[in-house]
N, CA, C, O and the ligand as a Tripos MOL2 file, in Angstrom:
@<TRIPOS>MOLECULE
protein
  249   247    63     0     0
PROTEIN
NO_CHARGES

@<TRIPOS>ATOM
      1 N         162.1200  -84.2880   93.2150 N.3       1 MET1
      2 CA        163.1280  -84.8070   94.2070 C.3       1 MET1
      3 C         163.7990  -83.8220   94.9520 C.2       1 MET1
      4 O         164.1690  -84.0530   96.1030 O.2       1 MET1
      5 N         164.0140  -82.5920   94.3150 N.am      2 THR2
      6 CA        164.6350  -81.5270   95.1940 C.3       2 THR2
      7 C         163.6160  -81.0890   96.2160 C.2       2 THR2
      8 O         163.9790  -80.7590   97.3450 O.2       2 THR2
      9 N         162.3240  -81.0780   95.8420 N.am      3 LYS3
     10 CA        161.3470  -80.6840   96.8650 C.3       3 LYS3
     11 C         161.2420  -81.6160   97.9990 C.2       3 LYS3
     12 O         161.0250  -81.1870   99.1320 O.2       3 LYS3
     13 N         161.3830  -82.8430   97.7570 N.am      4 ASN4
     14 CA        161.3440  -83.9350   98.6590 C.3       4 ASN4
     15 C         162.4930  -83.7210   99.7070 C.2       4 ASN4
     16 O         162.2760  -83.6830  100.9190 O.2       4 ASN4
     17 N         163.7400  -83.5820   99.1340 N.am      5 ALA5
     18 CA        164.8680  -83.3980   99.9130 C.3       5 ALA5
     19 C         164.7280  -82.1520  100.8310 C.2       5 ALA5
     20 O         165.0890  -82.2480  102.0040 O.2       5 ALA5
     21 N         164.2700  -81.1020  100.3990 N.am      6 THR6
     22 CA        163.9520  -79.9580  101.0620 C.3       6 THR6
     23 C         163.0460  -80.1220  102.3270 C.2       6 THR6
     24 O         163.2820  -79.6660  103.4460 O.2       6 THR6
     25 N         161.9550  -80.8650  101.9320 N.am      7 THR7
     26 CA        161.0130  -81.1440  103.0440 C.3       7 THR7
     27 C         161.6000  -81.9840  104.0390 C.2       7 THR7
     28 O         161.3390  -81.7250  105.2140 O.2       7 THR7
     29 N         162.3740  -82.9760  103.7600 N.am      8 ARG8
     30 CA        162.9650  -83.9090  104.7770 C.3       8 ARG8
     31 C         163.9410  -83.0480  105.5630 C.2       8 ARG8
     32 O         163.9510  -83.1900  106.7860 O.2       8 ARG8
     33 N         164.7380  -82.1980  105.0140 N.am      9 ALA9
     34 CA        165.6820  -81.3500  105.7860 C.3       9 ALA9
     35 C         165.0400  -80.4720  106.6780 C.2       9 ALA9
     36 O         165.5580  -80.1900  107.7580 O.2       9 ALA9
     37 N         163.9390  -80.0080  106.3140 N.am     10 ALA10
     38 CA        163.1350  -79.0460  107.1760 C.3      10 ALA10
     39 C         162.4130  -79.7850  108.2580 C.2      10 ALA10
     40 O         162.2980  -79.2520  109.3620 O.2      10 ALA10
     41 N         161.9400  -80.9190  108.0360 N.am     11 THR11
     42 CA        161.2260  -81.8280  108.9780 C.3      11 THR11
     43 C         162.0990  -82.4640  110.0310 C.2      11 THR11
     44 O         161.6730  -82.5980  111.1790 O.2      11 THR11
     45 N         163.2810  -82.8510  109.6870 N.am     12 LEU12
     46 CA        164.1300  -83.6190  110.6220 C.3      12 LEU12
     47 C         164.5580  -82.8330  111.7780 C.2      12 LEU12
     48 O         164.3890  -83.3700  112.8730 O.2      12 LEU12
     49 N         165.0730  -81.6860  111.7510 N.am     13 PRO13
     50 CA        165.5210  -81.0390  112.9800 C.3      13 PRO13
     51 C         164.2920  -80.7510  113.9480 C.2      13 PRO13
     52 O         164.4460  -80.7520  115.1700 O.2      13 PRO13
     53 N         163.1540  -80.5240  113.3890 N.am     14 LYS14
     54 CA        161.9950  -80.2970  114.1970 C.3      14 LYS14
     55 C         161.5290  -81.4500  114.9860 C.2      14 LYS14
     56 O         161.0730  -81.3600  116.1260 O.2      14 LYS14
     57 N         161.6750  -82.5880  114.2830 N.am     15 THR15
     58 CA        161.2840  -83.8600  115.0050 C.3      15 THR15
     59 C         162.2400  -84.1820  116.1050 C.2      15 THR15
     60 O         161.8220  -84.6540  117.1620 O.2      15 THR15
     61 N         163.5630  -83.9340  115.8900 N.am     16 SER16
     62 CA        164.6360  -84.1190  116.7830 C.3      16 SER16
     63 C         164.4410  -83.1840  118.0240 C.2      16 SER16
     64 O         164.5790  -83.5920  119.1770 O.2      16 SER16
     65 N         164.1110  -81.9020  117.6990 N.am     17 SER17
     66 CA        163.9050  -80.9640  118.7880 C.3      17 SER17
     67 C         162.7400  -81.3230  119.6670 C.2      17 SER17
     68 O         162.7840  -81.1050  120.8780 O.2      17 SER17
     69 N         161.6740  -81.8820  119.0680 N.am     18 ALA18
     70 CA        160.4350  -82.2530  119.7390 C.3      18 ALA18
     71 C         160.7990  -83.4480  120.6730 C.2      18 ALA18
     72 O         160.3690  -83.5030  121.8250 O.2      18 ALA18
     73 N         161.5570  -84.3440  120.1660 N.am     19 THR19
     74 CA        162.0170  -85.5510  120.9860 C.3      19 THR19
     75 C         162.8390  -85.1110  122.1740 C.2      19 THR19
     76 O         162.7090  -85.6580  123.2700 O.2      19 THR19
     77 N         163.7340  -84.0640  121.9430 N.am     20 THR20
     78 CA        164.6070  -83.7200  123.0480 C.3      20 THR20
     79 C         163.7330  -82.9840  124.0950 C.2      20 THR20
     80 O         163.9190  -83.1890  125.2950 O.2      20 THR20
     81 N         162.7780  -82.1260  123.6510 N.am     21 THR21
     82 CA        161.9760  -81.4150  124.5270 C.3      21 THR21
     83 C         161.1580  -82.4020  125.3990 C.2      21 THR21
     84 O         160.9780  -82.2240  126.6040 O.2      21 THR21
     85 N         160.6640  -83.4880  124.6770 N.am     22 LEU22
     86 CA        159.8090  -84.5590  125.4030 C.3      22 LEU22
     87 C         160.6440  -85.3070  126.3520 C.2      22 LEU22
     88 O         160.1840  -85.6920  127.4270 O.2      22 LEU22
     89 N         161.8750  -85.5280  125.9860 N.am     23 SER23
     90 CA        162.7550  -86.2410  126.9740 C.3      23 SER23
     91 C         163.0530  -85.4270  128.1340 C.2      23 SER23
     92 O         163.0770  -85.9810  129.2330 O.2      23 SER23
     93 N         163.3100  -84.0350  128.0250 N.am     24 ILE24
     94 CA        163.5960  -83.2050  129.1320 C.3      24 ILE24
     95 C         162.3450  -83.0610  129.9900 C.2      24 ILE24
     96 O         162.4600  -83.0160  131.2150 O.2      24 ILE24
     97 N         161.1810  -82.9880  129.4090 N.am     25 LEU25
     98 CA        159.9260  -82.8540  130.1560 C.3      25 LEU25
     99 C         159.7220  -84.2270  130.8960 C.2      25 LEU25
    100 O         159.3580  -84.1690  132.0700 O.2      25 LEU25
    101 N         159.9120  -85.3900  130.3490 N.am     26 ALA26
    102 CA        159.7240  -86.6040  131.1080 C.3      26 ALA26
    103 C         160.7130  -86.7360  132.2620 C.2      26 ALA26
    104 O         160.3310  -87.1970  133.3370 O.2      26 ALA26
    105 N         162.0040  -86.3350  132.0660 N.am     27 ALA27
    106 CA        162.9290  -86.3810  133.1250 C.3      27 ALA27
    107 C         162.5220  -85.4310  134.2520 C.2      27 ALA27
    108 O         162.6210  -85.7750  135.4300 O.2      27 ALA27
    109 N         162.0920  -84.3070  133.9010 N.am     28 ALA28
    110 CA        161.5720  -83.3420  134.8890 C.3      28 ALA28
    111 C         160.4340  -83.8450  135.7290 C.2      28 ALA28
    112 O         160.4460  -83.6890  136.9500 O.2      28 ALA28
    113 N         159.3670  -84.4960  135.0470 N.am     29 VAL29
    114 CA        158.2590  -84.9880  135.6790 C.3      29 VAL29
    115 C         158.6420  -86.1110  136.6350 C.2      29 VAL29
    116 O         158.1700  -86.1330  137.7710 O.2      29 VAL29
    117 N         159.4630  -87.0170  136.2130 N.am     30 ILE30
    118 CA        159.9240  -88.1070  136.9040 C.3      30 ILE30
    119 C         160.7830  -87.6640  138.2400 C.2      30 ILE30
    120 O         160.5910  -88.1660  139.3480 O.2      30 ILE30
    121 N         161.6810  -86.7270  137.9820 N.am     31 GLY31
    122 CA        162.5180  -86.1070  139.0990 C.3      31 GLY31
    123 C         161.5800  -85.4890  140.1730 C.2      31 GLY31
    124 O         161.7010  -85.7310  141.3740 O.2      31 GLY31
    125 N         160.6340  -84.6710  139.6390 N.am     32 LEU32
    126 CA        159.7970  -83.9070  140.5850 C.3      32 LEU32
    127 C         158.9110  -84.9210  141.3770 C.2      32 LEU32
    128 O         158.6520  -84.7860  142.5730 O.2      32 LEU32
    129 N         158.4800  -85.9280  140.6080 N.am     33 GLY33
    130 CA        157.6890  -87.0290  141.2520 C.3      33 GLY33
    131 C         158.4750  -87.7910  142.4520 C.2      33 GLY33
    132 O         157.9320  -88.0900  143.5150 O.2      33 GLY33
    133 N         159.7840  -88.0530  142.1430 N.am     34 ILE34
    134 CA        160.5320  -88.6810  143.1270 C.3      34 ILE34
    135 C         160.6860  -87.7480  144.4540 C.2      34 ILE34
    136 O         160.5510  -88.1450  145.6110 O.2      34 ILE34
    137 N         160.9750  -86.5190  144.0700 N.am     35 ILE35
    138 CA        161.0810  -85.4670  145.2230 C.3      35 ILE35
    139 C         159.8620  -85.3600  146.0350 C.2      35 ILE35
    140 O         159.9210  -85.3030  147.2630 O.2      35 ILE35
    141 N         158.6570  -85.3270  145.3190 N.am     36 SER36
    142 CA        157.4550  -85.1710  145.9110 C.3      36 SER36
    143 C         157.1070  -86.4040  146.8350 C.2      36 SER36
    144 O         156.7310  -86.2330  147.9940 O.2      36 SER36
    145 N         157.2520  -87.6710  146.2600 N.am     37 VAL37
    146 CA        156.9110  -88.9320  146.9620 C.3      37 VAL37
    147 C         157.8880  -89.0460  148.1900 C.2      37 VAL37
    148 O         157.4550  -89.3580  149.2990 O.2      37 VAL37
    149 N         159.2370  -88.7810  147.9580 N.am     38 ALA38
    150 CA        160.1330  -88.8790  149.0160 C.3      38 ALA38
    151 C         159.9770  -87.8130  150.1170 C.2      38 ALA38
    152 O         160.3100  -88.0440  151.2800 O.2      38 ALA38
    153 N         159.4710  -86.6660  149.7230 N.am     39 GLY39
    154 CA        159.3190  -85.5950  150.6810 C.3      39 GLY39
    155 C         158.0330  -85.7280  151.5170 C.2      39 GLY39
    156 O         157.9870  -85.2860  152.6650 O.2      39 GLY39
    157 N         156.9570  -86.3600  150.9110 N.am     40 HIS40
    158 CA        155.6630  -86.3090  151.5950 C.3      40 HIS40
    159 C         155.3640  -87.8420  152.0790 C.2      40 HIS40
    160 O         154.3310  -88.0490  152.7160 O.2      40 HIS40
    161 N         156.1700  -88.8140  151.8130 N.am     41 VAL41
    162 CA        155.9310  -90.1760  152.3110 C.3      41 VAL41
    163 C         155.8690  -90.2020  153.8410 C.2      41 VAL41
    164 O         156.6110  -89.4680  154.4930 O.2      41 VAL41
    165 N         154.9430  -91.0850  154.4620 N.am     42 GLN42
    166 CA        154.8490  -91.1270  155.8890 C.3      42 GLN42
    167 C         155.8430  -91.9860  156.5550 C.2      42 GLN42
    168 O         156.0480  -91.8470  157.7610 O.2      42 GLN42
    169 N         156.4830  -92.8730  155.8500 N.am     43 ALA43
    170 CA        157.3560  -93.7490  156.6360 C.3      43 ALA43
    171 C         158.5650  -92.9000  157.1340 C.2      43 ALA43
    172 O         159.1330  -92.1130  156.3760 O.2      43 ALA43
    173 N         158.9240  -93.0740  158.3730 N.am     44 ALA44
    174 CA        159.9120  -92.2230  158.9630 C.3      44 ALA44
    175 C         161.2000  -92.5390  158.3500 C.2      44 ALA44
    176 O         161.9770  -91.6180  158.0990 O.2      44 ALA44
    177 N         161.4940  -93.7170  158.0910 N.am     45 THR45
    178 CA        162.7790  -93.9560  157.5000 C.3      45 THR45
    179 C         163.1640  -93.2970  156.2280 C.2      45 THR45
    180 O         164.2490  -92.7510  156.0290 O.2      45 THR45
    181 N         162.0600  -93.4050  155.2760 N.am     46 LEU46
    182 CA        162.1750  -92.7050  154.0040 C.3      46 LEU46
    183 C         162.1940  -91.1830  154.1170 C.2      46 LEU46
    184 O         162.9060  -90.4960  153.3850 O.2      46 LEU46
    185 N         161.3810  -90.6690  155.0670 N.am     47 HIS47
    186 CA        161.4120  -89.2390  155.3220 C.3      47 HIS47
    187 C         162.7720  -88.7180  155.7230 C.2      47 HIS47
    188 O         163.2410  -87.6850  155.2450 O.2      47 HIS47
    189 N         163.4520  -89.5440  156.7100 N.am     48 ASP48
    190 CA        164.8110  -89.1540  157.2870 C.3      48 ASP48
    191 C         165.8380  -89.2060  156.0380 C.2      48 ASP48
    192 O         166.6720  -88.3190  155.8590 O.2      48 ASP48
    193 N         165.7150  -90.1960  155.2920 N.am     49 ALA49
    194 CA        166.5990  -90.3980  154.1570 C.3      49 ALA49
    195 C         166.4740  -89.1610  153.1580 C.2      49 ALA49
    196 O         167.4360  -88.5630  152.6760 O.2      49 ALA49
    197 N         165.2120  -88.8930  152.9410 N.am     50 ALA50
    198 CA        165.0020  -87.8240  151.9530 C.3      50 ALA50
    199 C         165.4310  -86.3470  152.6760 C.2      50 ALA50
    200 O         165.8680  -85.4200  151.9950 O.2      50 ALA50
    201 N         165.2610  -86.2600  154.0390 N.am     51 HIS51
    202 CA        165.7690  -85.1980  154.7270 C.3      51 HIS51
    203 C         167.2510  -84.9190  154.5910 C.2      51 HIS51
    204 O         167.7360  -83.8370  154.2600 O.2      51 HIS51
    205 N         167.9480  -86.0920  154.9060 N.am     52 ASP52
    206 CA        169.4290  -86.0050  154.7320 C.3      52 ASP52
    207 C         169.8290  -85.6510  153.2870 C.2      52 ASP52
    208 O         170.7300  -84.8350  153.0920 O.2      52 ASP52
    209 N         169.2120  -86.2160  152.3220 N.am     53 VAL53
    210 CA        169.5560  -85.8230  150.9760 C.3      53 VAL53
    211 C         169.3550  -84.3750  150.7200 C.2      53 VAL53
    212 O         170.1990  -83.7000  150.1300 O.2      53 VAL53
    213 N         168.1940  -83.8840  151.1820 N.am     54 ARG54
    214 CA        167.9350  -82.4820  151.0630 C.3      54 ARG54
    215 C         169.0480  -81.6410  151.6050 C.2      54 ARG54
    216 O         169.5180  -80.7140  150.9450 O.2      54 ARG54
    217 N         169.4920  -81.9710  152.8550 N.am     55 HIS55
    218 CA        170.6380  -81.2110  153.4440 C.3      55 HIS55
    219 C         171.9390  -81.3490  152.6280 C.2      55 HIS55
    220 O         172.6730  -80.3920  152.3800 O.2      55 HIS55
    221 N         172.1540  -82.5410  152.2540 N.am     56 ALA56
    222 CA        173.4730  -82.9670  151.5640 C.3      56 ALA56
    223 C         173.5720  -82.1420  150.2460 C.2      56 ALA56
    224 O         174.6480  -81.6830  149.8630 O.2      56 ALA56
    225 N         172.3550  -81.9650  149.5410 N.am     57 THR57
    226 CA        172.3950  -81.3240  148.2810 C.3      57 THR57
    227 C         172.0660  -79.7860  148.4100 C.2      57 THR57
    228 O         172.0350  -79.0750  147.4060 O.2      57 THR57
    229 N         171.8290  -79.3080  149.6330 N.am     58 GLY58
    230 CA        171.5680  -77.8310  149.6790 C.3      58 GLY58
    231 C         170.2710  -77.4910  149.3030 C.2      58 GLY58
    232 O         170.0540  -76.3060  149.0520 O.2      58 GLY58
    233 N         169.2400  -78.4150  149.2050 N.am     59 PHE59
    234 CA        167.9550  -78.1780  148.9110 C.3      59 PHE59
    235 C         167.2100  -77.3840  150.0510 C.2      59 PHE59
    236 O         167.3130  -77.8190  151.1980 O.2      59 PHE59
    237 N         166.5350  -76.3530  149.8350 N.am     60 PRO60
    238 CA        165.7990  -75.6690  150.9710 C.3      60 PRO60
    239 C         164.9580  -76.4980  151.8610 C.2      60 PRO60
    240 O         164.0840  -77.2440  151.4180 O.2      60 PRO60
    241 N         165.2320  -76.3610  153.1510 N.am     61 CYS61
    242 CA        164.5350  -77.3370  154.0380 C.3      61 CYS61
    243 C         163.8640  -76.6320  155.2480 C.2      61 CYS61
    244 O         162.6480  -76.4470  155.2810 O.2      61 CYS61
    245 N         164.6480  -76.2710  156.1740 N.am     62 HIS62
    246 CA        164.1990  -75.5400  157.3380 C.3      62 HIS62
    247 C         165.3220  -74.6640  157.8800 C.2      62 HIS62
    248 O         165.1320  -73.9620  158.8730 O.2      62 HIS62
    249 ZN        166.0760  -80.2200  157.2880 Zn       63 ZN63
@<TRIPOS>BOND
     1     1     2 1
     2     2     3 1
     3     3     4 2
     4     3     5 am
     5     5     6 1
     6     6     7 1
     7     7     8 2
     8     7     9 am
     9     9    10 1
    10    10    11 1
    11    11    12 2
    12    11    13 am
    13    13    14 1
    14    14    15 1
    15    15    16 2
    16    15    17 am
    17    17    18 1
    18    18    19 1
    19    19    20 2
    20    19    21 am
    21    21    22 1
    22    22    23 1
    23    23    24 2
    24    23    25 am
    25    25    26 1
    26    26    27 1
    27    27    28 2
    28    27    29 am
    29    29    30 1
    30    30    31 1
    31    31    32 2
    32    31    33 am
    33    33    34 1
    34    34    35 1
    35    35    36 2
    36    35    37 am
    37    37    38 1
    38    38    39 1
    39    39    40 2
    40    39    41 am
    41    41    42 1
    42    42    43 1
    43    43    44 2
    44    43    45 am
    45    45    46 1
    46    46    47 1
    47    47    48 2
    48    47    49 am
    49    49    50 1
    50    50    51 1
    51    51    52 2
    52    51    53 am
    53    53    54 1
    54    54    55 1
    55    55    56 2
    56    55    57 am
    57    57    58 1
    58    58    59 1
    59    59    60 2
    60    59    61 am
    61    61    62 1
    62    62    63 1
    63    63    64 2
    64    63    65 am
    65    65    66 1
    66    66    67 1
    67    67    68 2
    68    67    69 am
    69    69    70 1
    70    70    71 1
    71    71    72 2
    72    71    73 am
    73    73    74 1
    74    74    75 1
    75    75    76 2
    76    75    77 am
    77    77    78 1
    78    78    79 1
    79    79    80 2
    80    79    81 am
    81    81    82 1
    82    82    83 1
    83    83    84 2
    84    83    85 am
    85    85    86 1
    86    86    87 1
    87    87    88 2
    88    87    89 am
    89    89    90 1
    90    90    91 1
    91    91    92 2
    92    91    93 am
    93    93    94 1
    94    94    95 1
    95    95    96 2
    96    95    97 am
    97    97    98 1
    98    98    99 1
    99    99   100 2
   100    99   101 am
   101   101   102 1
   102   102   103 1
   103   103   104 2
   104   103   105 am
   105   105   106 1
   106   106   107 1
   107   107   108 2
   108   107   109 am
   109   109   110 1
   110   110   111 1
   111   111   112 2
   112   111   113 am
   113   113   114 1
   114   114   115 1
   115   115   116 2
   116   115   117 am
   117   117   118 1
   118   118   119 1
   119   119   120 2
   120   119   121 am
   121   121   122 1
   122   122   123 1
   123   123   124 2
   124   123   125 am
   125   125   126 1
   126   126   127 1
   127   127   128 2
   128   127   129 am
   129   129   130 1
   130   130   131 1
   131   131   132 2
   132   131   133 am
   133   133   134 1
   134   134   135 1
   135   135   136 2
   136   135   137 am
   137   137   138 1
   138   138   139 1
   139   139   140 2
   140   139   141 am
   141   141   142 1
   142   142   143 1
   143   143   144 2
   144   143   145 am
   145   145   146 1
   146   146   147 1
   147   147   148 2
   148   147   149 am
   149   149   150 1
   150   150   151 1
   151   151   152 2
   152   151   153 am
   153   153   154 1
   154   154   155 1
   155   155   156 2
   156   155   157 am
   157   157   158 1
   158   158   159 1
   159   159   160 2
   160   159   161 am
   161   161   162 1
   162   162   163 1
   163   163   164 2
   164   163   165 am
   165   165   166 1
   166   166   167 1
   167   167   168 2
   168   167   169 am
   169   169   170 1
   170   170   171 1
   171   171   172 2
   172   171   173 am
   173   173   174 1
   174   174   175 1
   175   175   176 2
   176   175   177 am
   177   177   178 1
   178   178   179 1
   179   179   180 2
   180   179   181 am
   181   181   182 1
   182   182   183 1
   183   183   184 2
   184   183   185 am
   185   185   186 1
   186   186   187 1
   187   187   188 2
   188   187   189 am
   189   189   190 1
   190   190   191 1
   191   191   192 2
   192   191   193 am
   193   193   194 1
   194   194   195 1
   195   195   196 2
   196   195   197 am
   197   197   198 1
   198   198   199 1
   199   199   200 2
   200   199   201 am
   201   201   202 1
   202   202   203 1
   203   203   204 2
   204   203   205 am
   205   205   206 1
   206   206   207 1
   207   207   208 2
   208   207   209 am
   209   209   210 1
   210   210   211 1
   211   211   212 2
   212   211   213 am
   213   213   214 1
   214   214   215 1
   215   215   216 2
   216   215   217 am
   217   217   218 1
   218   218   219 1
   219   219   220 2
   220   219   221 am
   221   221   222 1
   222   222   223 1
   223   223   224 2
   224   223   225 am
   225   225   226 1
   226   226   227 1
   227   227   228 2
   228   227   229 am
   229   229   230 1
   230   230   231 1
   231   231   232 2
   232   231   233 am
   233   233   234 1
   234   234   235 1
   235   235   236 2
   236   235   237 am
   237   237   238 1
   238   238   239 1
   239   239   240 2
   240   239   241 am
   241   241   242 1
   242   242   243 1
   243   243   244 2
   244   243   245 am
   245   245   246 1
   246   246   247 1
   247   247   248 2
@<TRIPOS>SUBSTRUCTURE
     1 MET1         2 RESIDUE 1 A MET
     2 THR2         6 RESIDUE 1 A THR
     3 LYS3        10 RESIDUE 1 A LYS
     4 ASN4        14 RESIDUE 1 A ASN
     5 ALA5        18 RESIDUE 1 A ALA
     6 THR6        22 RESIDUE 1 A THR
     7 THR7        26 RESIDUE 1 A THR
     8 ARG8        30 RESIDUE 1 A ARG
     9 ALA9        34 RESIDUE 1 A ALA
    10 ALA10       38 RESIDUE 1 A ALA
    11 THR11       42 RESIDUE 1 A THR
    12 LEU12       46 RESIDUE 1 A LEU
    13 PRO13       50 RESIDUE 1 A PRO
    14 LYS14       54 RESIDUE 1 A LYS
    15 THR15       58 RESIDUE 1 A THR
    16 SER16       62 RESIDUE 1 A SER
    17 SER17       66 RESIDUE 1 A SER
    18 ALA18       70 RESIDUE 1 A ALA
    19 THR19       74 RESIDUE 1 A THR
    20 THR20       78 RESIDUE 1 A THR
    21 THR21       82 RESIDUE 1 A THR
    22 LEU22       86 RESIDUE 1 A LEU
    23 SER23       90 RESIDUE 1 A SER
    24 ILE24       94 RESIDUE 1 A ILE
    25 LEU25       98 RESIDUE 1 A LEU
    26 ALA26      102 RESIDUE 1 A ALA
    27 ALA27      106 RESIDUE 1 A ALA
    28 ALA28      110 RESIDUE 1 A ALA
    29 VAL29      114 RESIDUE 1 A VAL
    30 ILE30      118 RESIDUE 1 A ILE
    31 GLY31      122 RESIDUE 1 A GLY
    32 LEU32      126 RESIDUE 1 A LEU
    33 GLY33      130 RESIDUE 1 A GLY
    34 ILE34      134 RESIDUE 1 A ILE
    35 ILE35      138 RESIDUE 1 A ILE
    36 SER36      142 RESIDUE 1 A SER
    37 VAL37      146 RESIDUE 1 A VAL
    38 ALA38      150 RESIDUE 1 A ALA
    39 GLY39      154 RESIDUE 1 A GLY
    40 HIS40      158 RESIDUE 1 A HIS
    41 VAL41      162 RESIDUE 1 A VAL
    42 GLN42      166 RESIDUE 1 A GLN
    43 ALA43      170 RESIDUE 1 A ALA
    44 ALA44      174 RESIDUE 1 A ALA
    45 THR45      178 RESIDUE 1 A THR
    46 LEU46      182 RESIDUE 1 A LEU
    47 HIS47      186 RESIDUE 1 A HIS
    48 ASP48      190 RESIDUE 1 A ASP
    49 ALA49      194 RESIDUE 1 A ALA
    50 ALA50      198 RESIDUE 1 A ALA
    51 HIS51      202 RESIDUE 1 A HIS
    52 ASP52      206 RESIDUE 1 A ASP
    53 VAL53      210 RESIDUE 1 A VAL
    54 ARG54      214 RESIDUE 1 A ARG
    55 HIS55      218 RESIDUE 1 A HIS
    56 ALA56      222 RESIDUE 1 A ALA
    57 THR57      226 RESIDUE 1 A THR
    58 GLY58      230 RESIDUE 1 A GLY
    59 PHE59      234 RESIDUE 1 A PHE
    60 PRO60      238 RESIDUE 1 A PRO
    61 CYS61      242 RESIDUE 1 A CYS
    62 HIS62      246 RESIDUE 1 A HIS
    63 ZN63       249 GROUP 0 **** ****
């Protein structure tokens, strides 16, 4: 019983950390995907909108 509690206590933080890392990774991939799509899309309207957002947020542009 003591061994089981020790195992659970040692496993729980690791699982929580892995979930947090996965969440951060997923958010980064989605964010970079949005920036890539908005930056390389051919439609002039979307390109202009992305261009304005880049300037408004101080993202390096030109
Ligand atoms: Zn610009």
